[in-house]
N, C-alpha and C positions, 0 to 999 in steps of 0.2 A: 597200657601196660607195655613195658619194654621187653624186647627179646634180644638174645645174644648167645654167647657161648661161655660155658664155665669149664675151665681146665684144671685138672687135678694133678699134683706132682707128688712123687715119693709115696709116703704113707697115706696121703689122701687118695691117690690113685688106687692103691691096694684096697682101701676101705670102700671106695665107691665102685670098684670093679670095672672102671673105665678111665680112659685118659681125658676124654672131654664129652660134653653133651650140651644140647641146647637148653636154654632156660627162658622163662617168662616171669616177670615180677617188677614191682615198682621200686623196691629197695634191696640192698645187698642182704639185709637180714631176712627178708621174705624169701629170697632165693635160697639162702643157706638153710632156712627152716624146711623148705620144700625138698631140698636135696637130702637133708638128714632124714626126713620122713620116708623118702623113697628108698634110701640106701641103708638105713639102720643106725644103731647106737654107736658103732665104731667110728663112722664118719662124723657123727655128732660130737664124739670125743675129740677127734682130730681138729674139728672146728674150734674147740676151746683153746687150742695152743697155736693155731695157724695164723699166718699173716695173709691178708687179702689185698690183691692189687686189682684196680679197675683201670684197664688200658695203661698199665705200668705205674700207676700212682697208688700208694698205700691208702687204704680206706677202711672205715669202720662200718658196722652193721647198719647205721642209719643213713648211709650214702644213697642218694637217689640214682637210679639207673636210667640210661637213655638207650634207644635202639642201637644195636650193634656193638655195645660195650662187651669186652672180654674180661671175665673174672678169672684171676689166677689164684688158686688155693695153694699156699706154700707152707707146709708144716715145717717145724724145726728139722734141719737135715742132720745135725750132729748129736741129736738126743737131748739137747737143752730146750729151753723155751725162750721166747722173745728175748 
């Protein structure tokens, strides 16, 4: 199981109640599901419109994680979606 840091920006930060936190998981989807379960429905909603970067590269929920990878959660900043 990989371990790293997940960083929340803008509305994701507000929904999570934190700027960043550690994670453990094998895939991006597993980490997002655990974060949504820990922080609630508003963060889960943000995840439906957010872009996810793994060490700076845009990635989908099925992306495999390696130790030390930083996940960036970037919701739409101007009120639009992707």
